[in-house]
BAVEX-190635 format. One record per atom (N, C-alpha, C): residue in three letters; residue number from 0; atom name; x negated, y, z negated. Coordinates in Angstrom, 1 decimal. Layout:
<ala,NUM,CA,<X,Y,Z>>
...
//
This chain:
<met,0,N,<-8.2,7.3,-8.0>>
<met,0,CA,<-9.4,7.8,-7.7>>
<met,0,C,<-10.4,8.3,-8.8>>
<gly,1,N,<-9.7,8.0,-10.3>>
<gly,1,CA,<-10.5,8.7,-11.1>>
<gly,1,C,<-11.7,7.7,-11.6>>
<ser,2,N,<-11.3,6.3,-11.0>>
<ser,2,CA,<-12.5,5.4,-11.2>>
<ser,2,C,<-13.7,5.7,-10.9>>
<arg,3,N,<-13.9,6.6,-9.7>>
<arg,3,CA,<-15.2,7.2,-9.8>>
<arg,3,C,<-16.3,7.7,-10.6>>
<lys,4,N,<-15.2,8.6,-11.3>>
<lys,4,CA,<-15.8,9.1,-12.6>>
<lys,4,C,<-15.8,8.6,-13.8>>
<leu,5,N,<-14.7,7.6,-14.3>>
<leu,5,CA,<-14.3,7.3,-15.4>>
<leu,5,C,<-15.6,5.9,-15.2>>
<ala,6,N,<-15.3,5.2,-14.4>>
<ala,6,CA,<-16.1,3.8,-14.3>>
<ala,6,C,<-17.4,3.9,-13.5>>
<gly,7,N,<-17.6,5.1,-13.0>>
<gly,7,CA,<-19.1,5.0,-12.6>>
<gly,7,C,<-18.9,4.2,-11.2>>
<asp,8,N,<-17.7,4.0,-10.4>>
<asp,8,CA,<-17.5,3.1,-9.2>>
<asp,8,C,<-17.6,4.1,-7.8>>
<asp,9,N,<-18.7,4.2,-7.5>>
<asp,9,CA,<-19.0,5.1,-6.1>>
<asp,9,C,<-18.7,4.2,-5.3>>
<thr,10,N,<-17.9,3.1,-5.0>>
<thr,10,CA,<-17.4,2.4,-3.8>>
<thr,10,C,<-16.0,2.7,-3.5>>
<val,11,N,<-15.4,3.5,-4.5>>
<val,11,CA,<-13.9,4.1,-4.2>>
<val,11,C,<-14.1,5.2,-3.2>>
<phe,12,N,<-12.8,5.2,-2.5>>
<phe,12,CA,<-12.6,6.5,-1.7>>
<phe,12,C,<-11.2,6.6,-1.1>>
<ala,13,N,<-10.8,7.9,-0.8>>
<ala,13,CA,<-9.5,7.8,-0.5>>
<ala,13,C,<-9.2,7.8,0.7>>
<glu,14,N,<-7.9,6.7,1.2>>
<glu,14,CA,<-7.6,6.7,2.5>>
<glu,14,C,<-6.0,6.9,2.4>>
<arg,15,N,<-5.8,7.9,3.6>>
<arg,15,CA,<-4.5,8.4,3.6>>
<arg,15,C,<-3.5,7.2,4.3>>
<val,16,N,<-2.4,7.2,4.0>>
<val,16,CA,<-1.2,6.1,4.2>>
<val,16,C,<-0.3,6.9,4.5>>
<gln,17,N,<0.6,6.4,5.4>>
<gln,17,CA,<2.3,7.0,5.6>>
<gln,17,C,<3.0,5.8,5.9>>
<val,18,N,<4.2,6.0,5.2>>
<val,18,CA,<5.4,4.8,5.1>>
<val,18,C,<6.3,5.5,5.0>>
<leu,19,N,<7.4,4.7,5.8>>
<leu,19,CA,<8.9,5.0,6.2>>
<leu,19,C,<9.4,4.4,5.2>>
<thr,20,N,<10.9,5.2,5.0>>
<thr,20,CA,<11.8,4.5,4.2>>
<thr,20,C,<13.0,4.8,5.4>>
<ile,21,N,<13.7,3.6,5.3>>
<ile,21,CA,<15.0,3.5,6.2>>
<ile,21,C,<16.0,2.7,5.2>>
<cys,22,N,<17.8,3.0,5.9>>
<cys,22,CA,<18.7,2.2,5.2>>
<cys,22,C,<18.5,1.0,5.6>>
<asn,23,N,<18.9,-0.2,4.4>>
<asn,23,CA,<19.1,-1.6,4.9>>
<asn,23,C,<20.5,-2.0,4.7>>
<phe,24,N,<20.9,-1.9,6.1>>
<phe,24,CA,<22.2,-2.3,6.1>>
<phe,24,C,<22.3,-3.9,6.3>>
<gly,25,N,<21.4,-4.7,5.7>>
<gly,25,CA,<21.8,-6.0,5.7>>
<gly,25,C,<20.8,-6.8,7.0>>
<gln,26,N,<20.3,-6.1,7.7>>
<gln,26,CA,<19.6,-6.4,8.8>>
<gln,26,C,<18.1,-7.0,8.6>>
<val,27,N,<17.8,-6.9,7.4>>
<val,27,CA,<16.3,-7.5,6.9>>
<val,27,C,<16.5,-8.1,5.6>>
<asp,28,N,<16.2,-9.4,5.4>>
<asp,28,CA,<16.2,-9.7,3.9>>
<asp,28,C,<14.9,-10.5,3.6>>
<ser,29,N,<13.8,-10.4,4.2>>
<ser,29,CA,<12.5,-11.0,4.3>>
<ser,29,C,<11.5,-10.3,4.2>>
<val,30,N,<10.4,-10.3,3.7>>
<val,30,CA,<9.2,-9.2,4.0>>
<val,30,C,<8.4,-9.8,5.1>>
<phe,31,N,<7.9,-9.1,5.9>>
<phe,31,CA,<7.1,-9.2,7.5>>
<phe,31,C,<5.9,-8.4,7.4>>
<ile,32,N,<4.9,-9.1,7.5>>
<ile,32,CA,<3.6,-8.3,7.4>>
<ile,32,C,<2.9,-9.0,9.0>>
<asp,33,N,<2.2,-7.8,9.5>>
<asp,33,CA,<1.3,-8.3,10.4>>
<asp,33,C,<-0.2,-7.4,10.3>>
<asp,34,N,<-1.4,-8.3,9.7>>
<asp,34,CA,<-2.5,-7.5,9.2>>
<asp,34,C,<-3.3,-7.9,10.3>>
<ala,35,N,<-3.3,-9.0,11.1>>
<ala,35,CA,<-4.2,-9.1,12.1>>
<ala,35,C,<-3.9,-9.1,13.7>>
<gly,36,N,<-2.4,-9.1,13.9>>
<gly,36,CA,<-2.0,-9.5,15.2>>
<gly,36,C,<-2.0,-8.1,15.7>>
<pro,37,N,<-1.0,-8.2,16.9>>
<pro,37,CA,<-0.6,-7.1,17.7>>
<pro,37,C,<-0.2,-5.7,17.5>>
<asn,38,N,<0.6,-6.3,16.2>>
<asn,38,CA,<1.3,-5.2,15.6>>
<asn,38,C,<0.8,-4.6,14.1>>
<gln,39,N,<-1.0,-4.9,14.2>>
<gln,39,CA,<-1.6,-5.0,13.0>>
<gln,39,C,<-1.1,-3.8,12.3>>
<arg,40,N,<-1.7,-3.9,11.1>>
<arg,40,CA,<-1.1,-3.0,9.5>>
<arg,40,C,<0.1,-2.5,9.7>>
<ala,41,N,<1.1,-3.3,10.2>>
<ala,41,CA,<2.6,-3.2,9.9>>
<ala,41,C,<3.0,-4.1,9.1>>
<cys,42,N,<4.1,-3.4,8.0>>
<cys,42,CA,<5.0,-4.0,7.1>>
<cys,42,C,<6.0,-3.6,7.2>>
<val,43,N,<7.1,-4.9,6.7>>
<val,43,CA,<8.8,-4.5,6.8>>
<val,43,C,<9.2,-5.0,5.1>>
<val,44,N,<9.2,-4.3,4.5>>
<val,44,CA,<9.8,-4.7,2.8>>
<val,44,C,<11.2,-4.4,2.7>>
<pro,45,N,<11.7,-5.4,2.6>>
<pro,45,CA,<13.3,-4.8,2.1>>
<pro,45,C,<13.5,-4.5,0.6>>
<his,46,N,<14.4,-3.5,0.2>>
<his,46,CA,<14.3,-3.4,-1.4>>
<his,46,C,<16.1,-3.3,-1.0>>
<lys,47,N,<16.6,-3.2,-2.4>>
<lys,47,CA,<18.1,-2.9,-2.5>>
<lys,47,C,<18.7,-1.8,-1.7>>
<gly,48,N,<19.2,-1.7,-0.8>>
<gly,48,CA,<19.8,-0.3,-0.1>>
<gly,48,C,<18.8,0.5,0.9>>
<tyr,49,N,<17.5,0.0,0.9>>
<tyr,49,CA,<16.5,0.5,2.0>>
<tyr,49,C,<15.4,-0.5,1.9>>
<ile,50,N,<14.8,-0.1,3.0>>
<ile,50,CA,<13.6,-1.0,3.7>>
<ile,50,C,<12.6,0.1,3.6>>
<lys,51,N,<11.5,-0.4,3.2>>
<lys,51,CA,<10.0,0.2,3.4>>
<lys,51,C,<9.3,-0.1,5.2>>
<leu,52,N,<8.9,1.1,5.4>>
<leu,52,CA,<8.2,0.5,6.9>>
<leu,52,C,<6.7,1.1,6.7>>
<gly,53,N,<5.8,0.2,7.0>>
<gly,53,CA,<4.6,1.0,7.2>>
<gly,53,C,<3.7,0.3,8.0>>
<ala,54,N,<2.6,0.4,8.1>>
<ala,54,CA,<1.8,1.9,7.7>>
<ala,54,C,<0.8,2.5,8.8>>
<val,55,N,<0.4,3.5,8.3>>
<val,55,CA,<-0.9,4.3,9.4>>
<val,55,C,<-1.6,4.6,8.2>>
<phe,56,N,<-2.6,4.3,8.5>>
<phe,56,CA,<-4.0,4.5,7.5>>
<phe,56,C,<-5.0,5.1,8.2>>
<thr,57,N,<-5.2,6.5,7.9>>
<thr,57,CA,<-6.5,7.2,8.4>>
<thr,57,C,<-7.5,7.8,7.7>>
<ser,58,N,<-8.1,8.5,8.1>>
<ser,58,CA,<-9.5,9.2,7.0>>
<ser,58,C,<-8.9,10.2,6.2>>
<his,59,N,<-9.4,10.0,5.1>>
<his,59,CA,<-8.9,10.9,3.6>>
<his,59,C,<-8.9,12.3,4.0>>
<asn,60,N,<-9.7,13.0,5.0>>
<asn,60,CA,<-9.9,14.0,5.5>>
<asn,60,C,<-8.5,14.5,5.8>>
<glu,61,N,<-7.7,13.9,6.6>>
<glu,61,CA,<-6.5,14.3,7.1>>
<glu,61,C,<-5.5,14.9,6.0>>
<asp,62,N,<-4.6,15.6,6.5>>
<asp,62,CA,<-3.7,16.2,5.7>>
<asp,62,C,<-2.4,15.0,5.2>>
<ile,63,N,<-2.5,15.0,3.9>>
<ile,63,CA,<-1.7,14.1,3.0>>
<ile,63,C,<-0.3,14.7,3.0>>
<asp,64,N,<-0.4,16.1,2.8>>
<asp,64,CA,<1.1,16.7,2.4>>
<asp,64,C,<2.1,16.8,3.9>>
<asn,65,N,<1.9,16.3,5.1>>
<asn,65,CA,<2.6,16.8,6.1>>
<asn,65,C,<2.7,15.5,7.1>>
<pro,66,N,<3.7,14.9,7.0>>
<pro,66,CA,<3.9,13.2,7.8>>
<pro,66,C,<3.6,13.9,9.4>>
<asp,67,N,<3.0,12.8,9.9>>
<asp,67,CA,<2.4,12.8,11.4>>
<asp,67,C,<3.5,12.3,12.1>>
<gln,68,N,<4.4,12.9,12.9>>
<gln,68,CA,<5.4,12.4,13.6>>
<gln,68,C,<5.3,11.5,14.8>>
<ala,69,N,<4.0,11.6,15.4>>
<ala,69,CA,<3.7,10.7,16.3>>
<ala,69,C,<3.3,9.2,15.3>>
<ala,70,N,<3.0,9.2,14.3>>
<ala,70,CA,<2.9,8.2,13.6>>
<ala,70,C,<4.2,7.5,13.1>>
<val,71,N,<5.1,8.4,12.9>>
<val,71,CA,<6.3,7.6,12.6>>
<val,71,C,<6.9,7.0,14.0>>
<ala,72,N,<6.7,7.5,15.0>>
<ala,72,CA,<7.0,6.8,16.3>>
<ala,72,C,<6.5,5.4,16.5>>
<asp,73,N,<5.1,5.3,16.2>>
<asp,73,CA,<4.2,4.2,15.9>>
<asp,73,C,<4.4,3.0,15.0>>
<ile,74,N,<4.8,3.6,14.0>>
<ile,74,CA,<5.4,2.6,12.9>>
<ile,74,C,<6.6,2.1,13.1>>
<leu,75,N,<7.5,2.7,13.7>>
<leu,75,CA,<9.0,2.4,13.8>>
<leu,75,C,<8.5,1.3,15.1>>
<ala,76,N,<7.8,1.7,16.3>>
<ala,76,CA,<7.6,0.8,17.7>>
<ala,76,C,<6.9,-0.5,16.9>>
<arg,77,N,<5.9,-0.5,16.0>>
<arg,77,CA,<5.6,-1.7,15.4>>
<arg,77,C,<6.1,-2.6,14.8>>
<cys,78,N,<7.0,-2.2,13.7>>
<cys,78,CA,<8.2,-2.9,12.8>>
<cys,78,C,<8.9,-3.3,13.7>>
<asn,79,N,<9.7,-2.6,15.0>>
<asn,79,CA,<10.7,-3.2,15.8>>
<asn,79,C,<9.9,-4.3,16.4>>
<arg,80,N,<9.0,-4.4,16.9>>
<arg,80,CA,<8.2,-5.5,17.8>>
<arg,80,C,<7.9,-6.7,16.8>>
<met,81,N,<7.8,-6.6,15.6>>
<met,81,CA,<7.5,-7.6,14.5>>
<met,81,C,<8.9,-8.1,14.4>>
<val,82,N,<9.9,-7.6,13.9>>
<val,82,CA,<10.9,-8.1,13.3>>
<val,82,C,<12.1,-7.7,14.5>>
<pro,83,N,<12.5,-9.0,15.2>>
<pro,83,CA,<13.6,-9.1,16.2>>
<pro,83,C,<14.8,-8.7,15.2>>
<gly,84,N,<15.7,-7.7,16.3>>
<gly,84,CA,<16.9,-7.3,15.5>>
<gly,84,C,<16.8,-5.9,14.6>>
<leu,85,N,<15.8,-5.5,14.1>>
<leu,85,CA,<15.6,-4.2,13.6>>
<leu,85,C,<15.8,-3.3,14.3>>
<asp,86,N,<15.6,-2.6,15.0>>
<asp,86,CA,<16.0,-1.7,16.0>>
<asp,86,C,<15.8,-0.4,15.4>>
<ala,87,N,<15.1,-0.1,14.7>>
<ala,87,CA,<15.2,1.3,13.6>>
<ala,87,C,<14.7,2.3,14.7>>
<thr,88,N,<15.3,3.5,14.9>>
<thr,88,CA,<15.2,4.8,15.4>>
<thr,88,C,<14.5,5.7,14.2>>
<ala,89,N,<14.1,6.7,14.9>>
<ala,89,CA,<13.7,8.0,14.2>>
<ala,89,C,<15.2,8.6,13.5>>
<asp,90,N,<16.1,8.4,13.9>>
<asp,90,CA,<17.5,8.9,13.3>>
<asp,90,C,<17.5,8.0,11.8>>
<asp,91,N,<17.3,6.9,11.8>>
<asp,91,CA,<17.4,5.9,11.1>>
<asp,91,C,<16.1,6.2,9.5>>
<val,92,N,<15.2,7.4,9.8>>
<val,92,CA,<14.2,7.5,8.6>>
<val,92,C,<15.0,8.2,7.7>>
<ile,93,N,<15.1,7.9,6.4>>
<ile,93,CA,<15.8,8.9,5.3>>
<ile,93,C,<14.4,9.5,4.7>>
<ala,94,N,<13.2,9.0,4.9>>
<ala,94,CA,<12.0,9.5,3.9>>
<ala,94,C,<10.8,9.4,4.7>>
<thr,95,N,<9.8,10.1,4.8>>
<thr,95,CA,<8.5,9.8,5.0>>
<thr,95,C,<7.5,10.2,4.1>>
<phe,96,N,<6.9,9.0,3.6>>
<phe,96,CA,<6.0,9.6,2.1>>
<phe,96,C,<4.3,9.4,2.8>>
<cys,97,N,<3.7,10.2,2.6>>
<cys,97,CA,<2.2,10.4,2.8>>
<cys,97,C,<1.4,10.3,1.5>>
<ala,98,N,<0.5,9.7,1.4>>
<ala,98,CA,<-0.6,9.8,-0.1>>
<ala,98,C,<-1.9,9.5,0.3>>
<ala,99,N,<-2.7,9.7,-0.7>>
<ala,99,CA,<-4.0,9.5,-0.6>>
<ala,99,C,<-3.9,8.3,-1.6>>
<arg,100,N,<-4.6,7.1,-1.2>>
<arg,100,CA,<-4.7,5.8,-1.9>>
<arg,100,C,<-5.8,5.5,-2.5>>
<pro,101,N,<-6.5,4.7,-3.2>>
<pro,101,CA,<-7.9,4.5,-3.4>>
<pro,101,C,<-8.1,3.1,-2.6>>
<glu,102,N,<-9.1,3.5,-2.0>>
<glu,102,CA,<-9.7,2.1,-1.2>>
<glu,102,C,<-11.4,1.7,-1.9>>
<arg,103,N,<-11.8,0.9,-1.6>>
<arg,103,CA,<-13.1,0.6,-1.8>>
<arg,103,C,<-14.0,0.1,-0.5>>
<thr,104,N,<-15.5,0.5,-0.5>>
<thr,104,CA,<-16.1,0.4,0.8>>
<thr,104,C,<-16.0,-1.1,1.0>>
<ser,105,N,<-16.0,-2.0,0.2>>
<ser,105,CA,<-16.1,-3.6,0.0>>
<ser,105,C,<-14.8,-4.1,0.7>>
<trp,106,N,<-13.9,-3.3,0.7>>
<trp,106,CA,<-12.4,-4.1,0.6>>
<trp,106,C,<-12.0,-4.9,-0.1>>
<val,107,N,<-12.7,-5.1,-1.4>>
<val,107,CA,<-12.4,-6.2,-2.3>>
<val,107,C,<-11.7,-5.2,-3.4>>
<pro,108,N,<-10.3,-5.8,-4.0>>
<pro,108,CA,<-9.7,-5.0,-5.3>>
<pro,108,C,<-10.8,-5.4,-6.1>>
<arg,109,N,<-10.8,-4.3,-6.8>>
<arg,109,CA,<-11.5,-4.5,-8.5>>
<arg,109,C,<-10.5,-4.6,-9.4>>
<val,110,N,<-10.5,-5.9,-10.0>>
<val,110,CA,<-9.5,-6.4,-11.0>>
<val,110,C,<-10.3,-6.8,-12.2>>
<glu,111,N,<-10.6,-6.5,-13.2>>
<glu,111,CA,<-11.5,-7.1,-14.1>>
<glu,111,C,<-11.4,-6.0,-15.2>>
<lys,112,N,<-12.2,-7.0,-16.4>>
<lys,112,CA,<-12.1,-6.4,-17.8>>
<lys,112,C,<-13.3,-5.7,-18.3>>
<thr,113,N,<-13.7,-4.7,-18.5>>
<thr,113,CA,<-15.0,-3.9,-19.1>>
<thr,113,C,<-14.8,-3.4,-20.4>>
<thr,114,N,<-15.9,-3.0,-21.1>>
<thr,114,CA,<-16.0,-2.7,-22.3>>
<thr,114,C,<-16.6,-1.3,-22.0>>
<leu,115,N,<-16.4,-0.2,-22.6>>
<leu,115,CA,<-16.9,0.9,-22.8>>
<leu,115,C,<-17.9,0.9,-23.6>>
<ala,116,N,<-18.7,2.1,-23.4>>
<ala,116,CA,<-19.9,2.5,-24.4>>
<ala,116,C,<-19.4,2.5,-25.9>>
<asp,117,N,<-18.0,2.9,-25.8>>
<asp,117,CA,<-17.5,3.1,-27.2>>
<asp,117,C,<-16.6,2.1,-28.3>>
<gly,118,N,<-17.0,0.8,-27.2>>
<gly,118,CA,<-16.2,-0.5,-27.8>>
<gly,118,C,<-14.7,-0.8,-27.1>>
<arg,119,N,<-14.1,0.3,-26.5>>
<arg,119,CA,<-13.0,0.3,-26.0>>
<arg,119,C,<-12.8,-0.6,-24.9>>
<thr,120,N,<-11.8,-0.9,-24.4>>
<thr,120,CA,<-11.5,-2.1,-23.1>>
<thr,120,C,<-11.0,-1.3,-22.2>>
<leu,121,N,<-11.6,-1.5,-20.8>>
<leu,121,CA,<-11.0,-0.7,-19.7>>
<leu,121,C,<-10.7,-2.1,-18.8>>
<val,122,N,<-9.5,-2.0,-18.4>>
<val,122,CA,<-9.1,-3.2,-17.4>>
<val,122,C,<-9.0,-2.3,-16.2>>
<his,123,N,<-9.5,-2.8,-15.2>>
<his,123,CA,<-9.6,-2.2,-13.6>>
<his,123,C,<-8.7,-2.5,-13.0>>
<asn,124,N,<-7.8,-2.2,-12.0>>
<asn,124,CA,<-6.6,-2.8,-11.1>>
<asn,124,C,<-6.5,-1.7,-10.0>>
<tyr,125,N,<-7.4,-1.7,-8.9>>
<tyr,125,CA,<-7.3,-0.8,-8.0>>
<tyr,125,C,<-7.8,-1.3,-6.6>>
<gly,126,N,<-7.8,-0.4,-5.7>>
<gly,126,CA,<-8.5,-0.8,-4.1>>
<gly,126,C,<-8.1,-2.1,-3.6>>
<his,127,N,<-6.5,-2.7,-3.4>>
<his,127,CA,<-5.7,-3.9,-2.9>>
<his,127,C,<-5.6,-3.6,-1.4>>
<asp,128,N,<-6.0,-2.5,-0.9>>
<asp,128,CA,<-6.0,-2.5,0.5>>
<asp,128,C,<-4.6,-2.6,1.0>>
<gly,129,N,<-3.5,-1.7,0.5>>
<gly,129,CA,<-2.1,-2.0,1.4>>
<gly,129,C,<-1.6,-3.4,0.8>>
<met,130,N,<-2.1,-4.3,0.1>>
<met,130,CA,<-1.8,-5.9,-0.2>>
<met,130,C,<-1.1,-6.0,-1.5>>
<gly,131,N,<-0.9,-4.6,-2.5>>
<gly,131,CA,<-0.2,-4.8,-3.6>>
<gly,131,C,<0.8,-5.6,-4.2>>
<phe,132,N,<1.7,-5.4,-2.8>>
<phe,132,CA,<3.0,-6.0,-2.8>>
<phe,132,C,<2.9,-7.4,-2.9>>
<leu,133,N,<2.1,-8.2,-2.2>>
<leu,133,CA,<1.6,-9.5,-2.3>>
<leu,133,C,<1.0,-10.0,-3.2>>
<leu,134,N,<0.0,-9.2,-3.9>>
<leu,134,CA,<-1.0,-9.6,-4.9>>
<leu,134,C,<-0.4,-9.4,-6.4>>
<ala,135,N,<0.4,-8.6,-6.6>>
<ala,135,CA,<1.0,-7.9,-7.9>>
<ala,135,C,<1.3,-9.0,-8.7>>
<pro,136,N,<2.0,-10.2,-8.5>>
<pro,136,CA,<2.3,-11.3,-9.4>>
<pro,136,C,<1.1,-12.0,-9.8>>
<gly,137,N,<0.2,-12.2,-9.3>>
<gly,137,CA,<-1.0,-12.8,-9.6>>
<gly,137,C,<-1.9,-11.8,-10.6>>
<ile,138,N,<-2.0,-10.7,-10.0>>
<ile,138,CA,<-2.9,-9.9,-10.7>>
<ile,138,C,<-2.2,-9.4,-12.0>>
<ala,139,N,<-1.0,-9.1,-12.0>>
<ala,139,CA,<-0.3,-9.1,-13.5>>
<ala,139,C,<-0.5,-10.1,-14.5>>
<leu,140,N,<-0.6,-11.4,-13.9>>
<leu,140,CA,<-1.0,-12.8,-15.0>>
<leu,140,C,<-2.2,-12.2,-15.4>>
<glu,141,N,<-3.3,-12.0,-14.4>>
<glu,141,CA,<-4.6,-11.9,-14.8>>
<glu,141,C,<-4.9,-10.8,-15.5>>
<ile,142,N,<-4.3,-9.5,-15.5>>
<ile,142,CA,<-4.4,-8.6,-16.6>>
<ile,142,C,<-3.7,-8.8,-17.8>>
<ala,143,N,<-2.6,-9.5,-18.1>>
<ala,143,CA,<-2.0,-10.0,-19.1>>
<ala,143,C,<-2.9,-10.8,-20.0>>
<gly,144,N,<-3.8,-11.4,-19.1>>
<gly,144,CA,<-4.6,-12.6,-20.0>>
<gly,144,C,<-5.7,-11.8,-20.3>>
<tyr,145,N,<-6.5,-11.0,-19.7>>
<tyr,145,CA,<-7.3,-10.0,-20.3>>
<tyr,145,C,<-6.9,-9.1,-21.5>>
<val,146,N,<-5.6,-8.6,-21.5>>
<val,146,CA,<-5.2,-7.9,-22.7>>
<val,146,C,<-4.8,-9.0,-23.8>>
<ala,147,N,<-4.4,-9.8,-23.7>>
<ala,147,CA,<-3.9,-11.2,-24.5>>
<ala,147,C,<-5.1,-11.6,-25.3>>
<ala,148,N,<-6.6,-11.5,-24.5>>
<ala,148,CA,<-7.5,-11.9,-25.3>>
<ala,148,C,<-8.2,-11.0,-26.1>>
<asp,149,N,<-7.4,-9.8,-26.1>>
<asp,149,CA,<-8.2,-8.8,-27.1>>
<asp,149,C,<-7.8,-8.6,-28.5>>
//
């Protein structure tokens, strides 16, 4: 969020996100995302020993310190519909994470190199609209190219 002040980017705003963590007992070994279908804004991302389920995105004015229990049920329902055999319940939830994350009014990520007035290089990398997991490899290569060029 510091990009508003640091880089004068007034397109940045905070969006509240809520994500669940459940144990991975081997029931999921692939990433599932529904960004436009009936379960939209749902994702199931397996990791070693756990699975991240998401997500709920709401106004930045809402409380980011306290999980919304209705949102927990909603996330579970959407992810279960999307991934046959997942069958996660509230009892499977080992953590609920809420945060404010940077978004941009254009919904286009900012990934670019700029030069500050004092000559230092600044590489922008924010506003990925929840797609950081998918975009990370390509963006890392792009940023490495910026750094290598200096």
